C-alpha positions as CSV (number, residue, x, y, z in Angstrom):
1,X,0.0,0.0,0.0
2,X,1.5,3.3,-1.0
3,X,2.1,5.8,1.9
4,X,-0.9,5.1,4.2
5,X,-2.0,8.1,6.3
6,X,-2.0,6.0,9.5
7,X,0.0,2.9,10.5
8,X,-0.1,0.9,13.7
9,X,2.8,-1.4,14.0
10,X,2.8,-4.0,16.8
11,X,0.6,-1.9,19.2
12,X,0.0,-3.2,22.7
13,X,-2.3,-1.3,25.1
14,X,-3.2,-2.1,28.6
15,X,-6.1,-0.7,30.6
16,X,-5.4,-1.2,34.3
17,X,-4.4,-4.9,34.6
18,X,-6.2,-5.9,31.3
19,X,-4.1,-6.5,28.2
20,X,-6.6,-5.2,25.6
21,X,-4.5,-4.7,22.4
22,X,-2.0,-7.5,21.8
23,X,0.0,-6.5,18.8
24,X,-2.3,-4.5,16.5
25,X,-1.0,-4.1,12.9
26,X,-3.2,-1.7,10.9
27,X,-2.9,0.6,7.9
28,X,-5.4,3.3,6.8
29,X,-5.0,4.3,3.2
30,X,-5.3,8.0,2.3
31,X,-8.7,9.3,1.1
32,X,-10.5,6.0,1.8
33,X,-13.0,4.7,4.4
34,X,-11.3,1.9,6.4
35,X,-13.7,-0.2,8.4
36,X,-12.7,-1.7,11.8
37,X,-14.9,-4.7,12.4
38,X,-15.3,-7.5,14.9
39,X,-17.4,-8.7,17.8
40,X,-17.9,-6.6,21.0
41,X,-15.0,-6.4,23.3
42,X,-12.2,-7.3,20.9
43,X,-10.4,-4.0,21.1
44,X,-11.8,-1.7,18.4
45,X,-12.6,1.3,20.6
46,X,-9.3,0.8,22.4
47,X,-7.5,1.0,19.0
48,X,-9.1,4.4,18.2
49,X,-8.4,5.7,21.7
50,X,-4.8,4.5,21.5
51,X,-4.4,6.5,18.2
52,X,-5.9,9.7,19.7
53,X,-3.8,9.3,22.9
54,X,-6.6,8.7,25.4
55,X,-4.9,5.4,26.2
56,X,-1.2,5.2,25.9
57,X,0.3,2.3,23.9
58,X,2.8,0.5,26.1
59,X,4.6,-1.1,23.1
60,X,4.6,-0.6,19.3
61,X,4.5,2.5,17.0
62,X,1.7,4.7,15.8
63,X,2.6,6.8,12.8
64,X,0.3,9.5,11.3
65,X,1.1,11.3,8.1
66,X,4.8,10.4,8.4
67,X,5.1,11.5,12.0
68,X,5.5,9.2,15.1
69,X,2.6,10.1,17.4
70,X,2.9,7.2,19.8
71,X,3.9,9.3,22.8
72,X,2.2,12.6,21.8
73,X,-0.4,14.2,24.1
74,X,-4.0,14.1,22.8
75,X,-4.3,17.9,22.0
76,X,-1.1,17.7,19.9
77,X,-2.5,14.7,18.0
78,X,-5.7,16.6,17.3
79,X,-3.8,19.6,16.1
80,X,-1.8,17.4,13.8
81,X,-5.1,16.7,11.9
82,X,-7.0,13.9,13.6
83,X,-10.7,14.3,14.5
84,X,-12.3,11.9,17.0
85,X,-16.0,11.0,17.4
86,X,-16.3,8.8,20.5
87,X,-19.1,6.2,20.9
88,X,-20.5,8.2,23.9
89,X,-20.8,11.3,21.6
90,X,-19.0,13.7,24.0
91,X,-21.3,16.6,23.6
92,X,-22.1,19.2,26.2
93,X,-25.8,18.8,27.1
94,X,-26.3,22.1,28.9
95,X,-24.8,24.1,26.1
96,X,-26.5,25.1,22.9
97,X,-25.8,23.4,19.5
98,X,-24.0,26.6,18.5
99,X,-21.9,26.7,21.7
100,X,-20.9,23.0,21.2
101,X,-19.8,23.8,17.7
102,X,-17.8,27.0,18.7
103,X,-16.0,25.0,21.3
104,X,-15.1,22.3,18.8
105,X,-13.6,24.9,16.4
106,X,-10.3,25.1,18.4
107,X,-8.2,27.0,15.9
108,X,-10.5,30.1,15.6
109,X,-13.8,31.3,14.4
110,X,-16.0,28.8,12.5
111,X,-15.5,29.0,8.7
112,X,-19.0,30.1,7.3
113,X,-18.6,27.9,4.2
114,X,-17.8,24.9,6.3
115,X,-20.8,25.5,8.5
116,X,-23.1,25.8,5.5
117,X,-21.8,22.4,4.3
118,X,-22.5,20.9,7.7
119,X,-26.0,22.4,7.8
120,X,-26.6,20.8,4.3
121,X,-25.4,17.5,5.6
122,X,-27.3,17.7,8.9
123,X,-30.3,20.1,8.6
124,X,-31.6,19.6,12.2
125,X,-28.5,21.3,13.5
126,X,-29.5,24.5,11.7
127,X,-33.1,24.1,13.1
128,X,-31.9,23.7,16.7
129,X,-28.9,26.0,16.5
130,X,-29.9,27.9,19.6
131,X,-31.4,25.0,21.5
132,X,-29.6,23.1,24.3
133,X,-27.9,20.0,23.0
134,X,-29.5,18.0,25.8
135,X,-32.9,18.5,24.3
136,X,-32.0,16.9,21.0
137,X,-33.1,13.4,20.0
138,X,-30.5,10.6,20.1
139,X,-30.0,10.8,16.3
140,X,-29.7,14.6,16.4
141,X,-27.1,14.3,19.2
142,X,-25.1,11.8,17.1
143,X,-25.3,14.3,14.2
144,X,-23.9,17.0,16.5
145,X,-21.1,14.8,17.7
146,X,-20.0,14.0,14.1
147,X,-20.4,17.7,13.1
148,X,-18.2,18.8,16.0
149,X,-15.4,16.6,14.6
150,X,-16.0,17.9,11.1
151,X,-16.2,21.6,11.8
152,X,-12.5,22.0,11.1
153,X,-11.0,20.2,8.2
154,X,-9.0,17.1,9.4
155,X,-6.8,14.7,7.4
156,X,-8.2,11.7,9.4
157,X,-11.4,11.1,11.2
158,X,-11.7,8.3,13.8
159,X,-15.4,7.5,14.3
160,X,-16.7,5.0,16.8
161,X,-20.0,3.3,16.0
162,X,-21.8,6.4,14.5
163,X,-25.0,4.5,13.6
164,X,-25.6,2.6,16.9
165,X,-29.3,2.7,17.9
166,X,-30.3,5.1,15.1
167,X,-33.3,5.0,12.8
168,X,-32.7,4.0,9.1
169,X,-33.4,7.5,7.8
170,X,-30.8,9.0,10.1
171,X,-28.3,6.3,9.2
172,X,-28.6,7.2,5.6
173,X,-28.1,10.9,6.4
174,X,-25.0,9.9,8.4
175,X,-23.6,7.7,5.6
176,X,-24.1,10.5,3.0
177,X,-22.2,13.0,5.2
178,X,-19.3,10.5,5.6
179,X,-19.2,10.0,1.8
180,X,-19.0,13.7,1.3
181,X,-16.2,14.0,3.8
182,X,-14.3,11.3,1.9
183,X,-15.0,13.1,-1.4
184,X,-13.3,16.2,0.1
185,X,-10.1,14.2,0.5
186,X,-10.4,13.0,4.1
187,X,-9.4,9.6,5.3
188,X,-11.8,7.8,7.7
189,X,-11.3,4.9,10.2
190,X,-14.7,3.7,11.2
191,X,-15.8,1.2,13.9
192,X,-19.2,-0.1,12.8
193,X,-21.4,-3.0,14.0
194,X,-24.0,-2.6,11.3
195,X,-22.6,-4.7,8.5
196,X,-24.9,-3.2,5.9
197,X,-23.4,0.2,6.7
198,X,-19.9,-1.2,6.6
199,X,-20.6,-2.8,3.2
200,X,-22.0,0.5,1.8
201,X,-19.3,2.8,3.1
202,X,-16.1,0.8,3.4
203,X,-13.2,0.7,0.9
204,X,-11.0,-1.6,3.0
205,X,-11.8,-3.7,6.1
206,X,-9.8,-4.9,9.1
207,X,-11.4,-7.5,11.3
208,X,-10.2,-7.7,15.0
209,X,-10.4,-10.5,17.4
210,X,-8.8,-10.8,20.8
211,X,-6.8,-7.6,20.7
212,X,-5.3,-8.0,17.2
213,X,-6.2,-7.7,13.5
214,X,-6.9,-11.1,12.1
215,X,-7.9,-10.2,8.5
216,X,-7.3,-7.2,6.2
217,X,-8.5,-6.7,2.7
218,X,-11.0,-5.0,0.4
219,X,-14.4,-4.5,2.0
220,X,-16.1,-5.8,-1.2
221,X,-14.3,-9.1,-0.8
222,X,-15.5,-9.5,2.8
223,X,-19.0,-8.4,1.8
224,X,-19.5,-11.0,-0.9
225,X,-18.0,-13.9,1.1
226,X,-20.6,-15.1,3.7
227,X,-18.3,-18.0,4.8
228,X,-15.5,-15.5,5.5
229,X,-17.9,-13.3,7.5
230,X,-19.0,-16.3,9.5
231,X,-15.5,-17.4,10.2
232,X,-14.2,-14.0,11.2
233,X,-17.1,-12.5,13.0
234,X,-19.7,-15.1,13.5
235,X,-22.0,-13.1,11.2
236,X,-24.9,-14.7,9.5
237,X,-25.9,-12.2,6.7
238,X,-29.5,-13.4,6.9
239,X,-29.7,-11.4,10.1
240,X,-28.5,-8.2,8.5
């Protein structure tokens, strides 16, 4: 693979006494959507949090855009060009949608053109611009969480289960926004449990089990091979 934007090489991460990541090797190609798949509890979220610096890798190397970020603090990693959307959304419920967005635009005032694009992608955010974020529906909160990461242009977005628990109409809105983000030249590493979404969005796929990546390849190859899905993830496509 030519010059991936993100490379994890032999990454081990512990949380307290638990050995969560046990030698993760992973590459994220530039300007593609890379899916990180696998059953619950295999280390997908810990992989994202190790990249952004919330958890510190105790062994191995994480390189982003040619730079070793393994030991960098989280704010420096974000400034280097990585946006992170956590599974718990991380929004401020008692602040308005506008205040949430202003706080997320760390490098200065919000770019009006960027904001218009976000309003186009997520119309409810314009509607509820002056409302408290805590009053939004679950789907609208998830839109705000993703919009906060998108408000400044990033080279790489780490997104943890963006469609979890959402209605199909909101899922398609989310998928369209992520496609537009990719079309702008961004790279995306996406943890997703909904295999239909993974199939629709992913260019490449990495499947994790027991703290390491056990399969990497084109998403299309995994999508058309039910036996491989069953073997790697215990998936039965009839259920999806």
